[in-house]
N, C-alpha and C positions, 0 to 999 in steps of 0.2 A: 557749139554747144554753149548754152546760157551759163553765166557765172555761178549761179547757185547750184546748178547740176555739177559743175566742176569742183565747187567747194565740197558737195556731198560725196563726189567721187573720190576726192583727196582724202576725206574722212574714212571711207570704207577701205580703200587700199592701204592707207597709213595704219589702220587698225588691224587689218588682215595681215599685213606684212610683219608688223611689230609683234602682234599676238602670236603669230605662227612661229617666229624665230624664238620667241620667249617659250613656247611650248616644246619646241624641238631642241633648243639649246639654251637651257636656262642658265642665266648668269654668265654666259660665254663672253669672255673678254673682248672677242672681235665684234660681237653684236653691241656690246656696251660702247666700244670705238666708233662704230658707225653711228650710233645715236649722238654721241658727244661731239663728233667732228664733222659729220655731214648732215644729218637730219635736224638736229637741234639748232645749229647756227642758221639755217634757213628760216626755221620757225621764229627764232629770236629777231632776225632783221624784219620780218612780218610785223612782230609785236612792236619793235621799235618805231617802225613807221606810224603805227597807230599811236604809241605813246607821244611822238613829237607833235601831234596835232591837238593834245589835250588842252593845255593851257591856251593856245590861241583859240580854239573853237568855244571854249567856255567864256572866255573874256569877250570874244566879239559877238557871239550869239546873245549873250545876256546884255551887253551894252547897247546893241543895236535894238533888241527887243524892248528895253525900257525907253531908250531914245525915241523909238517909233510910236509911243503912246503920248507924245506931246499933245495930242488931241484931248487928252485926259482933262486939261484945263478948260477946254471948250465943252466936252461932253459931261463934265462935272461928275455927279455921283455915277453916271453910266460906266465912266472908265474904272472907278474904283470896285464897282460891283462886277465888272468883268474879271478883274483880277481875283475877287473873291471867289467867283464861280471857278475859275481855273484852279485855284488852290484846293477848293473843296472837292471837286470832282477828281482831281489828280490824288489828293490825299486819300480819298476813299479807296481808289484803285490799289495804291500802294499798301494800304492796311489789308485789303482783301488777299493779296498776293502773299504777304507775310503770314497771315492766318493760315492759309491753306499749307504753305510750306512748313509750318511748324506742326500742323495737325497729321500731314501725310508723310512728313519726313523723307522725302524722295532720295536724299543722299545719304541717309543713315545706314545702309546695308554694307558699307564697305568695311572689310576686315580691319582689325586694329593694327595688325602688323603692316598692311598696305598703307593705312593712314600715317603711320609713324615713318614709313619709308618715303611717302609723298612730302611730309613737312621736312624731313631731312634733305630731300633733294631740292626743294624750293625755299628753304629757310632764308638763304642770303637774299633772294629777290624780294621775299615778303619784307624783309627788315629794310631793305632799300626804298620799298614803296610805302612803308608805314608813316614815314615823317613824324616821328615821335610817339608813335603807339596808338592803340585804339582810343578813341575819345571818351571822356567821362562827362559827368554832368556838374563838375566843379565850377565854380563862378569864373576861374581863369579861363576855361573852355569859351565863354562867351565873351570875355574881354578880348581874347586873342583873335575873335572873329574880325576885329577891326585891326588891319595890319599896320605896323609901323612903316614897313617898307613892302610895297606890292611886289617889287621885283624880287626880293627875297622870298616872299610868300610863293611866287611862281616857281623859283629855284628849288624850294623845299615841297612843292606839290601840296601846298596847304590850300585845299580846295574851298574850304569855308571862307577863308581870308580872300581868296580871289573872286569868289562869288559876291561877296559884300562889296569889294572895290568895283567890280563890273556894274553892280546895281546902282552904286552911288555915282559912278561916272555917267552912266546912261540917264540918271535923273538929272545930274547937272547939265548935260547936253540939251535937255528940254527946257531948261530956265535961262539959258543964254540966247542972244538974238539968234533967229533961224539962220541969217546969212552968214553968221560966224560959226554956227554948229554944222551947217550943211557940208563944208569941205571935209571935216572930220569924219562925218558920217559916211561920206563917200569913200574915203580911204579906208575905213572899216569894212564897208560892204565889199570893196574889192579884195581886201585880205581875206574876208570870209569866203569869198568865191574861191580864192586860191587854196585855203585850207581844204575846202570840200574837194577840191581836184587831188590834193595829196591823199585824203582818204580813199577817193577812187583809185589812185595809183596803188595803194596799199591793199585794196581789196582785190585787184587784179593779180597780186602776188599771193592772195588768200588760199588758193587750192594747194600751191606748194608749201605755204607756211603750215597750214593745217595738217597735210600729210607728215611734215617733218616732227611737228609737235606731238601729234598722235602717235607717230611710230616710236618716238622717244618714250612716251609713257607706257605704252602697250608692251614694248620690248623689255621693259623693266618690271612692269606689274601685271602684265597679261590683260586677257580680256574681260575679267571681272569688273574692272573700274568702269566699263561702259554699259554694264547691265543696268546701271541706275538711270541711263539717259531717257529711256522710254517713260519712266515714271515722271521725271522732270518735265518732259514735253507735255505730258497729261495734265500736269498741275498748272503750268503756264496757260495752256488753252482752256482748261476749266476756270482758272481765274479770269481771263478775259471774257469768257461767256457769262460767268456771274456778274461781273461789273456791267456788261452790256444789257443783260435781261433784267437785273435787278437795280444796280446802281444808277446807270444812266437813265433807264426807264423811269425810276422814281424821281430823279432830278427833272426830268422833261415834265412830268405830271405835276410835281410840287412848284417848280420855278418857271417852267414855260407855260403850264396850264393847258396842255393838249395831251391827247391820248397817246401812250407809247406806241401803240400799233400804227397810228397815223405817222408818227415820227419815223418809225422804221420803214415804213412804206415810202416815204418822201426822200429818206436817206439812201435808198437803193442804189442810185447811179453813183453817188459819192463813194460808198462802200466797195462798190465793184472795181472802181478806178483805183481807190487806195489799196485794195487787195492785190491787183495786178501790177501796180507800179512800186509798192512798198515805199511811197514817197508822199508825205503831206504836202509838200510844195508842189509836186507835179498834180495833186488832186485839187489844189486850191481853186483853179477856174471852175472846175465841176462843182466844188462845194459851194462856191458863191452863186452859180447858176441855181443849185438846188435850193438854197435859202430864199432867193429872190422869186423864182419862178414857180416853186411848188408851195412854199411857206408864206410867201408874201412879205418876207423881211426887206426893209428899205435898203436901197443901195448905200446909204450912209452908214448903216449900222452893220451891214454885211461886210462893206469894205474896210470897216474898223476892226471887228471882232475876228473874223476868219483868217486874215493875215497874221494877226497877232497870235491867234490860237495855233496856227501852223508852226509857229516858232516857240510858243510858251506853254501850250496846253497839251501835255503828252500823257493822257491817261494809261494807255496801254504800255508805253515805254517805262513808265514809273512802276508799274506792276511787275513787268518783265524784269527790270533791274533788281527789284526787291527779292523776287523769287530766286533768280540766278545767284545773287550774292549769299543768300542763306543756303541754297543747294550746294554750292561750292564750299561754303563753310562746313557743312555736313560732311561732304566727301572728304575734305582735309582734316576733319576732326577739330575744327576750331569752334569752341563753345562761344556764342554771342549772347550776352546777358541781355535782359529786357531793356536796359538803358541804351545799350549798343544798337540794339534792333530798332529803337525810336530814332537813333541817329541815322541808321540805314534808311528809314522811312524818308526823313528829312532830306538826306542827300540824294535819294532816288527822285524826289519830287524837284529838288532844285536842279540836279544834272539833267533831269528830263527837259527842263526848261532850256538848258544850254545844248541839247542834243540837235544835231543838224537834221532837218527834215528830209533826209535822203536815205537810201538803203545802208544799212550798217552804221548809221550816224552816231548811234548810242553806245557802240562797242568801246571806243576809247574812254568815254566817261565812265562806264561801268568797271573798267579795269582799275580807275582810281579809287572807286568806293571799295573794291576788293582789298587794295593795297592798305587803304585807310584804316580797315577793321582787322588787318593782320591775315588775310587770306591771300595766298600767292597769286598774283594776277595771270601768271602763265596758265592757271588752271581753266582759264576761258576757252582754251583750245578744245576742251571736252565738249563744249555745247556749239562750237561754231558750225558743225556740220548740219545741225537742225536749225540754225539761226535763220536761214532764209525764209522758210516757211513760217517760223515765229514772227519775223519781221513783217511779213505780209498781214498776219493776223493783228499784231499790235498796231500796226500802221492804220488799219480799218477801225480799230477802236479810237485811236488819236483823232481821226477825222470826224467820227460820230460825236466825239465829245466837243469838238469845235463847233460843230452844227447846232448841238443842244445849247451851247452858250449863246449862239446868236439869237435863238429863240428867247431865251431869259432876257437878254439885254433889249431886244426889240419890245418885249411885254413891258419892261420898266420905262422904256422910252415913250411908248404910246399909252400906257396905263391900263392896258387890257391885254389878254392873251391873243396871240395871232391866230388868224383863221386861214388855214391853208387854201390856196387859190383853187386847188382841185376840188375841194369840198365846197367852197363858196359858189363854184360854177354849177 
């Protein structure tokens, strides 16, 4: 049985068992005991395995991503424009997601009594994750982005400080002699692969963890909490579709200078591979082949932009994270002011950069955003059952965004739009 099937089965069985016991034996002490002493501990172990990868994966992914653009000094303006395109396309994606979730309010139908009970249940965990409370726009917020002690920032889960330190360390590695930077980069690459393996271990426990977490929730609050899940799923898929058909298509036309229909036809193989593997890294060879053989992108540009994009250009992941954070905030009754939502957009874009290009790689980072804005990270259990199909969808958009970036950079490099080889023939 495939892992995503097991996770979905864990969700269904946990919801059925917990909701059934809640309906038959409401507030029974023995049902609560099972949740507190059996089901919830299994779920918490799963969550802790994800939590322990957060700081390493953000630090290593961002540092290696920036260190990998040492060629920016050779490519000059091409490197800077690549990063600009990544930031623009990912930012547009996150804004689309947050707009939809504010308009459609997928998590807003939870009864007030249930919200109060949820907040009471998870108040301790949320406070532990907040690291000083939701951010504001005071000048001290921006000063504190520069950490005095990066180790202390890591211990306090101060993600903006960790992201800053990772970016500046990666930049420093590009400025020292290559022979001295290379051993450090090799060590970081090895550690990064090990962290991805830890995430793989955690995801193998996911079916049991999801069962335990959903059982605990539904045995206390009933099935009503899960009724919002269908609308949440629709909002995410709708947002991804809008960004593909409107956002990326417009970027391809404006920056790449080619027809969106031509682009989507040439991206077909990459999208199929991305959807089936849920991995930007696994799709990288196919994406490079599509760029070079269909669109005529030079190997130099494809080899620079696409590997970098597989690490740093996560359009679909940023949209998914933003929608999920606001959805769970609505479920838990946590009001996020406009200023905090802007912070959510920024964190969604930055943590999408740090997300591993493997199935489930964005989950640990999204839990940090939840805690940062005062939403209990344990609430992520609500969406894990449908995350697999959403992972397939958002990875497809991630890969399409990378391919579109290569067309733009190729246009800048050659001074004219690319002419797809299939059309030229």
